[in-house]
Residue frames relative to the residue before (quaternion, step in Angstrom):
aa qw qx qy qz dx dy dz
S 1.0000 0.0000 0.0000 0.0000 0.00 0.00 0.00
F 0.4314 -0.6823 0.5225 0.2746 3.57 -1.13 0.65
D 0.5630 0.6191 -0.3729 0.4010 3.58 1.30 -0.09
N 0.3568 -0.7599 0.5050 0.2008 3.63 -0.55 1.21
E 0.5367 0.6377 -0.4071 0.3736 3.57 1.22 -0.43
I 0.5988 0.6041 -0.3630 0.3805 3.55 1.11 -0.61
K 0.5956 0.5788 -0.3598 0.4253 3.62 1.24 -0.44
D 0.7085 0.4001 -0.2385 0.5302 3.61 1.17 -0.45
D 0.3683 -0.7710 0.4784 0.2028 3.56 -0.38 1.26
N 0.6306 0.5436 -0.3451 0.4333 3.57 1.01 -0.77
K 0.6598 0.4894 -0.2996 0.4851 3.52 0.96 -0.91
L 0.6252 0.5625 -0.3291 0.4295 3.53 1.05 -0.84
I 0.6764 0.4916 -0.2951 0.4622 3.60 0.92 -0.96
G 0.6979 0.4926 -0.2809 0.4374 3.58 1.03 -0.66
R 0.4909 0.6795 -0.4359 0.3275 3.58 1.19 -0.16
E 0.6383 -0.5915 0.3530 0.3437 3.50 -1.07 0.86
E 0.6996 0.4765 -0.2833 0.4508 3.56 0.82 -0.97
V 0.6302 0.5332 -0.3315 0.4568 3.58 1.13 -0.72
Q 0.6490 0.5164 -0.3128 0.4629 3.56 0.93 -0.92
E 0.6546 0.5009 -0.3095 0.4741 3.56 1.00 -0.81
A 0.6433 0.5201 -0.3186 0.4628 3.60 1.06 -0.79
I 0.6199 0.5362 -0.3437 0.4584 3.60 1.06 -0.75
R 0.6966 0.4606 -0.2728 0.4776 3.57 1.04 -0.77
N 0.8402 0.2048 -0.0452 0.5002 3.57 0.85 -1.02
E 0.5290 -0.6480 0.3755 0.3991 3.61 1.38 0.17
K 0.7862 0.0430 -0.0920 0.6096 3.58 1.26 0.01
G 0.0177 0.8028 -0.5942 0.0472 3.52 -1.15 0.69
S 0.1193 -0.7934 0.5940 0.0582 3.56 -1.24 0.35
S 0.0365 0.7780 -0.6269 0.0167 3.53 -1.30 0.44
L 0.2136 -0.7482 0.6150 0.1280 3.53 -1.33 0.39
R 0.2039 0.7771 -0.5739 0.1586 3.60 -0.74 1.04
Y 0.5775 -0.5913 0.4458 0.3435 3.51 -1.32 0.40
N 0.2178 -0.7757 0.5830 0.1048 3.57 -0.89 1.03
E 0.4235 -0.7339 0.4791 0.2291 3.53 -0.65 1.18
D 0.6600 0.5212 -0.3170 0.4384 3.59 0.94 -0.88
A 0.7477 0.3851 -0.2150 0.4964 3.54 0.89 -0.96
R 0.2545 -0.8000 0.4912 0.2321 3.56 1.33 -0.44
E 0.6721 0.3885 -0.3237 0.5409 3.49 0.90 1.04
F 0.5796 -0.5647 0.4456 0.3830 3.53 -1.22 0.32
V 0.1225 -0.7886 0.6019 0.0297 3.53 -1.01 0.96
F 0.2832 -0.7334 0.5954 0.1657 3.53 -1.08 0.83
Y 0.1478 -0.8039 0.5749 0.0381 3.58 -0.72 1.17
K 0.0511 -0.7677 0.6386 0.0146 3.52 -1.10 0.84
A 0.0759 -0.8126 0.5778 0.0059 3.62 -0.71 1.06
Y 0.0809 -0.7854 0.6135 0.0154 3.56 -1.10 0.86
V 0.2751 -0.7103 0.6176 0.1958 3.57 -1.17 0.61
L 0.0630 0.8072 -0.5768 0.1089 3.54 -0.47 1.26
G 0.8519 -0.1027 0.0432 0.5118 3.61 -0.55 1.17
G 0.7369 -0.4158 0.2313 0.4803 3.58 0.94 0.81
E 0.6705 0.4412 -0.3007 0.5152 3.57 1.27 0.00
I 0.3357 -0.7202 0.5705 0.2076 3.53 -1.24 0.53
V 0.1239 -0.7793 0.6133 0.0349 3.52 -0.79 1.09
I 0.0948 -0.7999 0.5924 0.0177 3.55 -0.79 1.11
I 0.1146 -0.7658 0.6304 0.0548 3.55 -0.96 0.94
A 0.1056 -0.7891 0.6043 0.0302 3.56 -0.86 1.04
V 0.0122 -0.8008 0.5972 -0.0428 3.55 -0.71 1.12
P 0.4234 -0.6922 0.5160 0.2744 3.61 -0.65 1.07
L 0.5747 -0.6244 0.4025 0.3434 3.58 -0.97 0.82
I 0.6145 0.5529 -0.3471 0.4430 3.56 1.05 -0.70
A 0.6380 0.5195 -0.3223 0.4682 3.56 1.08 -0.76
R 0.6267 0.5340 -0.3237 0.4662 3.52 1.08 -0.79
D 0.6389 0.5188 -0.3175 0.4710 3.55 1.03 -0.84
V 0.6250 0.5353 -0.3325 0.4607 3.54 1.06 -0.81
L 0.6372 0.5250 -0.3234 0.4623 3.55 1.02 -0.86
Y 0.6438 0.5182 -0.3137 0.4676 3.55 1.02 -0.86
S 0.6614 0.5039 -0.3133 0.4588 3.55 0.94 -0.88
Y 0.6273 0.5194 -0.3335 0.4748 3.55 1.09 -0.76
A 0.6443 0.5264 -0.3173 0.4552 3.56 0.99 -0.86
I 0.6548 0.5042 -0.3069 0.4721 3.56 0.96 -0.91
G 0.6415 0.5240 -0.3140 0.4640 3.56 1.01 -0.89
F 0.6433 0.5232 -0.3163 0.4608 3.54 1.00 -0.87
I 0.6502 0.5197 -0.3116 0.4583 3.56 0.98 -0.89
L 0.6560 0.5116 -0.3114 0.4592 3.57 1.00 -0.88
V 0.6509 0.5083 -0.3088 0.4718 3.55 0.98 -0.92
A 0.6468 0.5188 -0.3166 0.4607 3.56 0.98 -0.92
G 0.6461 0.5220 -0.3144 0.4596 3.58 1.01 -0.84
L 0.6510 0.5160 -0.3048 0.4659 3.54 1.00 -0.89
L 0.6518 0.5080 -0.3093 0.4706 3.56 0.96 -0.90
T 0.6255 0.5401 -0.3349 0.4527 3.57 1.05 -0.79
L 0.6533 0.5106 -0.3086 0.4661 3.58 0.99 -0.88
V 0.6565 0.5144 -0.3086 0.4573 3.57 0.96 -0.93
I 0.6717 0.4901 -0.2953 0.4705 3.56 0.91 -0.97
S 0.6335 0.5259 -0.3270 0.4639 3.58 1.01 -0.83
G 0.6458 0.5232 -0.3161 0.4575 3.57 1.01 -0.86
I 0.6543 0.5122 -0.3064 0.4644 3.56 0.97 -0.91
L 0.6714 0.4949 -0.2941 0.4668 3.56 0.94 -0.94
S 0.6395 0.5234 -0.3219 0.4621 3.58 1.03 -0.82
F 0.6445 0.5190 -0.3094 0.4685 3.56 1.01 -0.89
Y 0.6489 0.5140 -0.3055 0.4705 3.56 1.00 -0.90
F 0.6635 0.5047 -0.2991 0.4643 3.58 0.93 -0.96
Y 0.6364 0.5312 -0.3292 0.4521 3.59 1.00 -0.84
N 0.7103 0.4566 -0.2623 0.4671 3.57 0.84 -1.00
K 0.6916 0.4901 -0.2726 0.4552 3.54 1.08 -0.73
N 0.8249 0.2349 -0.0829 0.5074 3.58 0.96 -0.84
I 0.7451 0.4254 -0.2490 0.4492 3.59 0.65 -1.10
K 0.6747 0.5173 -0.3036 0.4302 3.59 0.79 -1.04
P 0.6588 0.4938 -0.3362 0.4573 3.66 0.85 -0.79
M 0.6353 0.5248 -0.3337 0.4579 3.59 1.05 -0.73
I 0.6286 0.5269 -0.3276 0.4690 3.58 1.07 -0.78
I 0.6409 0.5200 -0.3157 0.4681 3.59 1.00 -0.87
L 0.6640 0.5033 -0.3005 0.4642 3.57 0.94 -0.91
E 0.6423 0.5193 -0.3162 0.4667 3.58 0.98 -0.86
K 0.6414 0.5234 -0.3090 0.4682 3.57 1.01 -0.91
Y 0.6415 0.5403 -0.3087 0.4486 3.56 1.00 -0.91
I 0.6874 0.4835 -0.2793 0.4645 3.58 0.89 -1.01
K 0.6606 0.5138 -0.3096 0.4514 3.60 0.93 -0.90
K 0.6691 0.4955 -0.3068 0.4612 3.59 0.89 -0.92
T 0.6464 0.5191 -0.3188 0.4594 3.57 0.99 -0.86
Y 0.6682 0.4982 -0.2981 0.4653 3.57 0.96 -0.90
K 0.6864 0.4968 -0.2848 0.4483 3.58 0.93 -0.95
Q 0.7433 0.4131 -0.2225 0.4768 3.58 0.90 -0.93
K 0.3155 -0.7539 0.5032 0.2810 3.58 1.30 -0.31
N 0.6757 0.4066 -0.2822 0.5464 3.53 1.14 0.69
I 0.6244 -0.5306 0.3964 0.4140 3.59 -1.23 0.22
A 0.3507 -0.7642 0.5057 0.1928 3.58 -0.55 1.16
E 0.4033 -0.6958 0.5429 0.2418 3.55 -1.13 0.74
V 0.2770 0.7351 -0.5606 0.2619 3.57 0.17 1.31
D 0.4500 -0.6983 0.4903 0.2638 3.58 -0.88 0.98
I 0.0438 -0.8168 0.5751 -0.0091 3.58 -0.51 1.19
Q 0.4263 0.7280 -0.4517 0.2902 3.58 1.27 0.06
G 0.6958 0.4799 -0.2778 0.4565 3.58 1.10 -0.65
L 0.4846 0.6749 -0.4371 0.3445 3.59 1.25 -0.01
P 0.5784 -0.5545 0.4530 0.3909 3.60 -1.18 0.49
K 0.7097 -0.5003 0.2960 0.3980 3.55 -1.22 0.55
N 0.6970 0.4809 -0.2913 0.4450 3.59 0.84 -0.97
L 0.6856 0.4673 -0.2884 0.4780 3.61 0.96 -0.86
K 0.6074 0.5506 -0.3467 0.4558 3.56 1.09 -0.71
K 0.6281 0.5376 -0.3246 0.4594 3.56 1.05 -0.80
I 0.6416 0.5158 -0.3118 0.4745 3.58 1.02 -0.86
A 0.6550 0.5207 -0.3070 0.4534 3.57 0.96 -0.94
L 0.6657 0.4991 -0.3056 0.4630 3.60 0.97 -0.84
I 0.6217 0.5260 -0.3363 0.4730 3.58 1.05 -0.77
F 0.6556 0.5054 -0.3044 0.4713 3.57 0.96 -0.92
K 0.6298 0.5442 -0.3265 0.4479 3.57 1.04 -0.83
E 0.6781 0.4829 -0.2897 0.4723 3.56 0.91 -0.95
T 0.6395 0.5232 -0.3200 0.4636 3.57 1.03 -0.83
S 0.6526 0.5153 -0.3049 0.4644 3.57 0.97 -0.91
K 0.6430 0.5213 -0.3168 0.4630 3.56 1.00 -0.85
S 0.6526 0.5106 -0.3113 0.4652 3.57 0.97 -0.89
M 0.6608 0.5025 -0.3022 0.4685 3.57 0.97 -0.90
R 0.6387 0.5209 -0.3261 0.4630 3.57 1.02 -0.81
D 0.6614 0.5018 -0.3029 0.4679 3.59 0.95 -0.92
Y 0.6489 0.5143 -0.3141 0.4645 3.57 1.02 -0.86
A 0.6497 0.5168 -0.3112 0.4625 3.58 0.99 -0.89
A 0.6437 0.5213 -0.3193 0.4603 3.57 1.03 -0.82
K 0.6627 0.4928 -0.3031 0.4756 3.59 0.97 -0.85
E 0.6382 0.5263 -0.3198 0.4619 3.56 1.02 -0.84
E 0.6523 0.5041 -0.3086 0.4744 3.57 0.99 -0.85
E 0.6347 0.5291 -0.3197 0.4636 3.55 1.04 -0.80
Q 0.6566 0.5044 -0.3032 0.4718 3.57 1.02 -0.84
K 0.6279 0.5331 -0.3319 0.4597 3.56 1.03 -0.80
L 0.6658 0.5016 -0.3021 0.4624 3.57 0.92 -0.92
Y 0.6409 0.5265 -0.3139 0.4622 3.55 1.05 -0.84
L 0.6651 0.5011 -0.2949 0.4687 3.56 0.96 -0.96
F 0.6678 0.4958 -0.3025 0.4655 3.58 0.94 -0.89
S 0.6119 0.5472 -0.3514 0.4502 3.58 1.06 -0.70
I 0.6416 0.5122 -0.3189 0.4736 3.57 1.04 -0.83
I 0.6738 0.5001 -0.2921 0.4588 3.57 0.88 -1.04
N 0.6663 0.5363 -0.2978 0.4239 3.56 1.01 -0.86
T 0.7067 0.4440 -0.2670 0.4818 3.60 1.15 -0.49
M 0.5397 0.6355 -0.4009 0.3796 3.59 1.26 -0.10
E 0.5446 -0.6303 0.4540 0.3162 3.55 -1.20 0.63
E 0.6157 0.5444 -0.3451 0.4532 3.58 1.12 -0.65
G 0.4198 -0.6848 0.5320 0.2679 3.52 -1.18 0.60
F 0.0862 -0.7901 0.6065 0.0215 3.57 -0.90 0.99
I 0.0637 0.7739 -0.6273 0.0585 3.57 -0.91 0.97
A 0.1222 -0.7714 0.6211 0.0651 3.58 -0.88 0.96
V 0.0555 -0.7971 0.6014 -0.0007 3.57 -0.86 1.03
D 0.4423 -0.6734 0.5156 0.2917 3.58 -1.22 0.47
D 0.7534 -0.4037 0.2637 0.4471 3.60 -1.26 -0.08
T 0.6913 0.4412 -0.2829 0.4975 3.59 1.21 -0.42
N 0.5434 -0.6658 0.3634 0.3596 3.59 1.34 0.36
N 0.4480 0.6586 -0.4757 0.3732 3.59 1.17 0.56
I 0.4947 -0.6800 0.4602 0.2847 3.57 -0.97 0.88
K 0.1668 -0.7896 0.5865 0.0684 3.57 -0.87 1.07
L 0.7934 0.0019 0.0275 0.6081 3.58 1.10 -0.66
I 0.0691 0.7839 -0.6138 0.0632 3.57 -1.02 0.79
N 0.2978 -0.7731 0.5304 0.1798 3.62 -0.88 0.87
K 0.7319 -0.4560 0.2885 0.4162 3.55 -1.31 0.23
S 0.6242 0.5523 -0.3499 0.4277 3.59 0.99 -0.79
S 0.6558 0.5036 -0.3100 0.4693 3.60 0.99 -0.85
L 0.6204 0.5426 -0.3363 0.4557 3.58 1.04 -0.78
Q 0.6737 0.4893 -0.2888 0.4726 3.58 1.00 -0.88
I 0.6250 0.5563 -0.3392 0.4301 3.58 1.03 -0.83
F 0.7911 0.3008 -0.1454 0.5124 3.56 0.91 -0.97
G 0.4337 -0.7238 0.4438 0.3017 3.59 1.27 0.05
L 0.3997 0.7388 -0.4447 0.3109 3.57 0.96 0.92
N 0.3980 -0.6714 0.5702 0.2562 3.55 -1.33 0.35
E 0.5162 -0.6914 0.4129 0.2916 3.60 -0.69 1.09
E 0.6680 0.5320 -0.3069 0.4202 3.60 0.92 -0.89
E 0.7317 0.4244 -0.2275 0.4825 3.60 1.15 -0.60
V 0.6247 0.6076 -0.3132 0.3775 3.58 1.28 -0.21
V 0.6865 0.5009 -0.3063 0.4290 3.61 0.68 -1.10
G 0.7732 0.2795 -0.2498 0.5116 3.55 -0.77 1.12
S 0.6239 0.5406 -0.3357 0.4536 3.58 1.28 -0.27
N 0.5902 -0.5706 0.4361 0.3686 3.55 -1.28 0.35
L 0.5418 -0.6631 0.4176 0.3040 3.57 -0.89 1.00
T 0.6914 0.4883 -0.2867 0.4486 3.58 0.80 -0.98
M 0.6556 0.5216 -0.3082 0.4507 3.56 0.98 -0.92
K 0.7156 0.4593 -0.2637 0.4555 3.60 0.96 -0.85
T 0.7520 0.3968 -0.2309 0.4729 3.58 0.85 -0.94
Q 0.2092 -0.7969 0.5302 0.2002 3.60 1.16 -0.63
N 0.5237 0.6032 -0.4236 0.4272 3.56 1.18 0.61
F 0.2264 -0.8289 0.5016 0.1004 3.55 -0.17 1.32
E 0.5739 0.5650 -0.3813 0.4539 3.60 1.20 -0.40
L 0.6332 0.5112 -0.3072 0.4933 3.56 1.08 -0.81
A 0.6582 0.5184 -0.3030 0.4541 3.59 0.92 -0.93
A 0.6498 0.5161 -0.3145 0.4610 3.59 1.02 -0.83
A 0.6447 0.5236 -0.3195 0.4563 3.60 0.99 -0.85
V 0.6536 0.5057 -0.3078 0.4716 3.58 0.98 -0.84
K 0.6661 0.5101 -0.2992 0.4545 3.57 0.97 -0.87
E 0.6808 0.4997 -0.2854 0.4531 3.59 1.02 -0.81
T 0.5933 0.5847 -0.3696 0.4117 3.61 1.15 -0.49
R 0.0773 -0.8102 0.5810 0.0037 3.58 -0.71 1.12
D 0.8413 -0.0664 0.0947 0.5281 3.56 -0.07 -1.34
E 0.7456 0.3558 -0.2024 0.5259 3.58 1.22 -0.33
V 0.6166 -0.5448 0.4231 0.3795 3.54 -1.28 0.47
N 0.1846 -0.7851 0.5874 0.0676 3.56 -0.95 0.95
T 0.0112 -0.8138 0.5793 -0.0448 3.59 -0.64 1.14
R 0.1609 0.7651 -0.6120 0.1189 3.56 -1.04 0.84
V 0.4196 -0.6683 0.5479 0.2777 3.56 -1.33 0.14
I 0.0232 -0.7940 0.6074 0.0006 3.56 -0.92 0.94
N 0.3001 -0.7417 0.5757 0.1684 3.54 -1.20 0.59
M 0.0105 -0.7692 0.6387 -0.0165 3.52 -1.05 0.89
E 0.8134 -0.1188 -0.0023 0.5695 3.53 -0.45 1.33
D 0.8075 -0.2545 0.1855 0.4988 3.61 -0.64 -1.03
K 0.6503 0.5054 -0.3201 0.4682 3.58 1.24 0.30
T 0.2500 -0.7434 0.6047 0.1387 3.50 -1.28 0.60
F 0.0897 -0.8145 0.5732 0.0084 3.56 -0.88 0.99
K 0.3417 -0.6593 0.6228 0.2463 3.50 -1.24 0.62
L 0.1474 -0.8062 0.5716 0.0409 3.56 -0.57 1.20
T 0.0069 -0.7846 0.6194 -0.0272 3.56 -0.81 1.05
V 0.1015 -0.7882 0.6062 0.0313 3.58 -0.81 1.05
Y 0.1458 -0.8017 0.5784 0.0396 3.57 -0.70 1.16
P 0.3091 -0.7226 0.5774 0.2213 3.64 -0.79 0.91
L 0.2854 -0.7967 0.5145 0.1384 3.61 -0.81 0.99
G 0.6893 -0.4391 0.2842 0.5013 3.58 1.25 0.03
V 0.6803 -0.4977 0.3513 0.4076 3.52 -1.30 0.39
G 0.8441 0.1454 -0.1340 0.4984 3.55 -0.81 1.07
K 0.6617 0.5258 -0.3023 0.4408 3.62 1.26 -0.02
G 0.5375 -0.6625 0.3885 0.3482 3.59 1.24 -0.02
K 0.4591 -0.6685 0.5201 0.2681 3.55 -1.27 -0.48
L 0.2912 -0.7315 0.5913 0.1744 3.54 -1.28 0.49
I 0.1717 -0.7921 0.5832 0.0554 3.55 -0.82 1.09
V 0.0629 -0.7902 0.6095 0.0101 3.59 -0.84 1.01
L 0.1098 -0.7886 0.6045 0.0242 3.58 -0.82 1.08
H 0.0508 -0.8057 0.5900 -0.0137 3.59 -0.60 1.19
D 0.3778 -0.7454 0.5077 0.2094 3.57 -0.62 1.17
I 0.0037 0.8088 -0.5868 0.0390 3.60 -0.56 1.16
T 0.2177 0.8198 -0.5046 0.1611 3.58 1.21 0.48
K 0.6985 0.4785 -0.2773 0.4541 3.60 0.85 -0.98
């Protein structure tokens, strides 16, 4: 120790930290040391019948504090850096693939076609989901194409028939009409679909027959100008509308 007081046992026993250590097994004090010309922090311990005194210059203590603060700051900075790295890794590993998959599904749904999105970089489980969705979308697209083809084929057949065909919804709006029906009522195809049947045909006997048809087929004979038609109205089910067939029986 740089403290000359330590050479004198009497002075040593009388020191504040020693007296406190004798009472409580440990003690401390802070005072100005003439030899060192600086404030010194003293810590005394009673160990196995002996007194151990530690003297630390206050400047050294401040240095220790500054080192501790520096260590805490460095540790905090390292924690932020590591957290950033882990967050970046987690984003690329989990969040980003989900965003890519979501983008893929949305584009496919919106375009009604297989979206051109790179799914090769997706994790195995998400890639599997994307491929399943791709196959499902392809099947649905193929089915829709076949259904549309069948509809066009069916409409082509209906359009070439001599009988008049008109399909209406539950609100009596025209959903489908063939050429024969257009000729019978003198209508233009572009102005008919989506319009009200009664308003377009101006035939109240036809409108009454459609209105009266509920769960069973309704058949009657109606006259329009110089022609006579067998009118048949078919109910297509709840919420599906009705089908009207006009067969010319004039001859």
